[in-house]
C-alpha positions in Angstrom: 98.8 -52.8 99.8 96.9 -54.5 102.7 99.3 -52.9 105.2 97.4 -49.7 104.5 94.1 -51.2 105.7 95.8 -52.5 108.9 96.9 -48.9 109.7 93.4 -47.6 108.9 91.8 -50.1 111.1 94.1 -49.3 114.1 93.6 -45.6 113.6 89.8 -46.0 113.4 89.9 -48.0 116.7 91.8 -45.2 118.4 89.3 -42.6 117.2 86.4 -44.9 118.4 88.1 -44.9 121.8 88.0 -41.1 122.2 84.6 -40.6 120.7 82.4 -41.5 123.8 84.2 -38.8 125.8 83.2 -36.1 123.3 79.6 -37.4 123.3 79.4 -37.4 127.0 80.7 -33.8 127.1 77.9 -32.3 125.0 74.5 -31.4 126.4 72.9 -32.2 123.0 70.5 -35.2 122.8 71.5 -38.4 121.2 69.4 -37.6 118.1 70.9 -34.1 117.7 74.4 -35.6 117.9 73.5 -38.1 115.2 71.9 -35.5 112.9 74.8 -33.1 113.1 77.5 -35.8 112.7 75.8 -37.5 109.8 75.0 -34.2 108.0 78.7 -33.2 108.1 79.9 -36.6 106.9 77.2 -37.0 104.2 77.9 -33.6 102.6 81.7 -34.0 102.7 81.8 -37.5 101.4 79.5 -36.6 98.6 81.4 -33.5 97.4 84.9 -34.8 98.0 84.8 -38.5 97.2 81.6 -39.5 95.4 79.7 -37.0 93.2 76.7 -37.4 91.0 78.2 -39.8 88.4 79.0 -42.5 90.9 75.5 -42.4 92.3 73.9 -42.5 88.9 75.8 -45.8 88.2 74.2 -47.6 91.1 71.5 -50.1 90.4 68.2 -50.3 92.3 69.5 -53.4 94.1 72.6 -51.3 95.2 70.4 -48.5 96.6 68.3 -51.1 98.6 71.6 -52.5 100.0 72.8 -49.0 101.0 69.4 -48.3 102.6 69.7 -51.4 104.7 73.3 -50.5 105.7 72.2 -47.0 106.7 69.2 -48.4 108.7 71.4 -50.8 110.6 74.0 -48.1 111.2 71.3 -45.7 112.4 69.9 -48.1 115.0 73.4 -49.0 116.2 74.3 -45.3 116.6 71.2 -44.0 118.4 71.3 -46.9 120.9 75.1 -46.4 121.4 74.6 -42.7 122.1 71.9 -43.4 124.6 74.1 -46.0 126.3 76.8 -43.3 126.7 74.4 -40.7 128.0 72.7 -43.2 130.4 75.9 -44.6 131.9 79.5 -43.7 131.1 81.8 -43.8 128.0 83.7 -46.9 129.3 80.6 -48.9 130.1 79.1 -48.1 126.7 82.1 -49.2 124.8 82.5 -52.3 126.9 78.9 -53.2 126.0 79.7 -52.6 122.3 82.7 -54.9 122.3 80.3 -57.9 122.7 79.9 -57.6 118.9 82.7 -60.2 118.7 80.5 -62.7 120.5 77.6 -62.0 118.2 79.8 -62.8 115.3 80.1 -66.4 116.6 76.4 -66.8 116.2 76.2 -65.0 112.9 78.8 -67.5 111.6 76.5 -70.3 112.8 73.4 -68.7 111.1 74.9 -67.4 107.9 77.8 -69.7 107.3 76.5 -72.9 109.0 79.5 -73.0 111.3 78.3 -74.7 114.5 79.9 -73.1 117.6 82.6 -75.3 119.3 83.0 -75.8 123.0 85.7 -73.0 123.1 83.1 -70.6 121.6 80.7 -71.3 124.4 83.5 -70.8 126.9 84.3 -67.4 125.5 80.6 -66.4 125.7 80.7 -67.4 129.4 83.8 -65.4 130.1 82.3 -62.4 128.3 79.1 -62.6 130.3 81.1 -62.9 133.5 83.0 -59.8 132.6 79.8 -57.9 132.0 78.4 -59.0 135.3 81.5 -57.8 137.1 81.3 -54.2 135.8 77.7 -53.9 136.9 77.6 -52.9 140.6 74.0 -54.0 141.0 72.0 -55.8 138.3 68.9 -53.8 138.4 67.0 -51.8 135.8 66.9 -48.9 138.2 70.7 -48.8 138.0 72.1 -46.5 135.2 75.1 -48.7 134.7 73.0 -51.8 134.1 70.7 -49.9 131.7 73.6 -48.4 129.8 75.3 -51.8 129.5 72.1 -53.4 128.2 71.6 -50.7 125.6 75.2 -51.1 124.6 74.7 -54.8 124.1 71.7 -54.0 121.9 73.8 -51.6 119.9 76.6 -54.2 119.5 74.1 -56.5 117.8 73.6 -54.1 114.9 77.3 -53.0 114.9 78.3 -56.6 114.3 76.0 -56.8 111.3 77.8 -53.9 109.5 80.9 -55.8 108.4 78.8 -58.6 107.0 76.7 -56.2 105.0 79.8 -54.3 103.8 81.5 -57.4 102.6 78.4 -58.5 100.9 78.4 -55.3 98.9 82.1 -55.0 98.2 81.3 -54.5 94.5 80.2 -51.0 95.5 83.1 -48.6 95.8 84.0 -47.9 99.4 83.3 -44.2 99.5 80.0 -44.7 97.8 79.1 -47.3 100.5 80.2 -44.7 103.1 77.9 -42.1 101.6 75.0 -44.6 101.6 75.7 -45.5 105.2 75.8 -41.8 106.3 72.9 -40.6 104.1 70.4 -43.3 105.0 71.6 -43.2 108.6 70.7 -39.5 108.5 67.3 -40.3 107.1 66.7 -42.7 110.1 67.8 -39.9 112.6 65.5 -37.4 110.8 62.5 -39.6 111.6 63.4 -39.0 115.3 63.7 -35.3 114.9 61.1 -34.5 117.6 63.6 -36.0 120.1 66.3 -33.5 119.0 67.4 -30.4 120.9 69.0 -27.3 119.2 69.3 -24.6 122.0 72.9 -25.6 122.5 75.8 -23.7 124.1 78.8 -22.7 121.9 81.0 -25.4 123.4 78.6 -28.1 122.2 79.0 -26.9 118.6 82.8 -27.1 119.0 82.6 -30.8 120.2 79.9 -31.7 117.6 82.2 -30.4 114.8 85.0 -32.6 116.1 82.7 -35.5 116.2 81.4 -34.9 112.7 84.9 -34.5 111.1 87.2 -36.6 113.1 85.0 -39.3 114.7 82.5 -39.8 111.9 84.0 -38.9 108.5 87.5 -40.0 109.7 86.9 -43.0 112.0 83.9 -44.6 110.3 85.1 -44.2 106.8 88.5 -45.8 107.8 86.7 -48.6 109.6 84.4 -49.3 106.7 87.4 -49.7 104.4 89.3 -51.8 106.9 86.4 -54.2 107.8 85.7 -54.7 104.1 89.3 -55.5 103.0 90.6 -57.4 106.1 89.3 -60.6 107.8 86.7 -60.0 110.5 88.8 -61.7 113.1 91.6 -59.2 112.5 89.4 -56.1 112.7 87.8 -57.5 115.9 91.2 -57.4 117.5 91.8 -53.8 116.3 88.5 -52.7 117.8 89.5 -53.9 121.3 92.2 -51.3 121.3 89.4 -48.8 121.7 88.6 -50.1 125.2 91.8 -49.0 127.1 91.7 -45.7 125.1 88.1 -45.1 126.3 88.7 -46.1 129.8 91.9 -44.0 130.1 90.3 -40.9 128.6 87.2 -41.3 130.7 89.4 -41.5 133.8 91.5 -38.5 132.9 88.9 -36.1 131.5 85.6 -37.2 133.1 86.9 -38.5 136.4 85.1 -41.8 135.9 85.9 -44.2 138.7 87.9 -47.3 137.7 87.7 -49.7 140.6 89.5 -53.1 140.3 86.2 -54.9 139.7 85.5 -52.8 136.6 89.1 -53.3 135.3 88.8 -57.0 135.9 85.5 -57.2 134.1 86.9 -55.3 131.1 89.9 -57.7 131.1 87.6 -60.7 130.9 85.5 -59.2 128.1 88.7 -58.4 126.1 90.1 -61.9 126.8 86.9 -63.7 125.7 86.9 -61.9 122.4 90.6 -62.3 121.7 90.3 -66.1 122.4 87.6 -66.3 119.8 89.6 -64.3 117.3 92.8 -66.2 117.8 90.9 -69.5 117.4 89.5 -68.2 114.1 92.9 -67.1 112.9 94.4 -70.5 113.7 91.6 -72.3 111.9 92.1 -70.1 108.8 95.8 -70.7 108.9 95.2 -74.5 109.1 93.0 -74.4 106.1 95.6 -72.6 104.1 98.2 -75.2 105.0 
């Protein structure tokens, strides 16, 4: 049965990899993108998977948990979209991959697992990778700004699996509905930043983003991150990096100098070292 969730996690990671290219293609603002994507996903999840009866069964505590998940998701999304718009799809997704490093510190805070020397080494490698992909570390540089916003977005992205696991008693599609609905409420508060005078081509890409990259990718990811170990899903997410870099290179003509490729490699290596260490530790405990 778990093999199903492995497949869902890998497929979600692939869809995450192509998502930034679609976002970069549209002229719509980050807020408009979020409102459209979340509106499509909220309506479809409600009518296809959830319905009124499942929502009526929720307790007040459950609604509060879903509201928190939606808020965290909304902050992650709007900052991630801005990161893509400011810089490039590849830079944004590289910044987002730092969520694996954040998980080291969350384990320290929430599970009282003090970081080992190897954890600090992986943090150092990841930081070095980030410095390599930034041509000039200046806030006047769009690459720097995009990366910093991506790192901010990664902080909230890394909280989602923790919150999802904590509320595993709520059925997965109901959690997906809560994440999308309350995420939509968050974006609605930013409505004044939205733009709606869009070309027809934008609506085509926004529809793809809503159906494939939101309803499809995030619902699959929610299920996979709930049912599989965090270390495993972290590895899956890194598959999105080469996908994003390749699609950016092919469809957006984004430059891929050796320095950027090396930096990306260091970031991936740092996270995989941390994940492998976690898996070995888990296996040792089972033995």
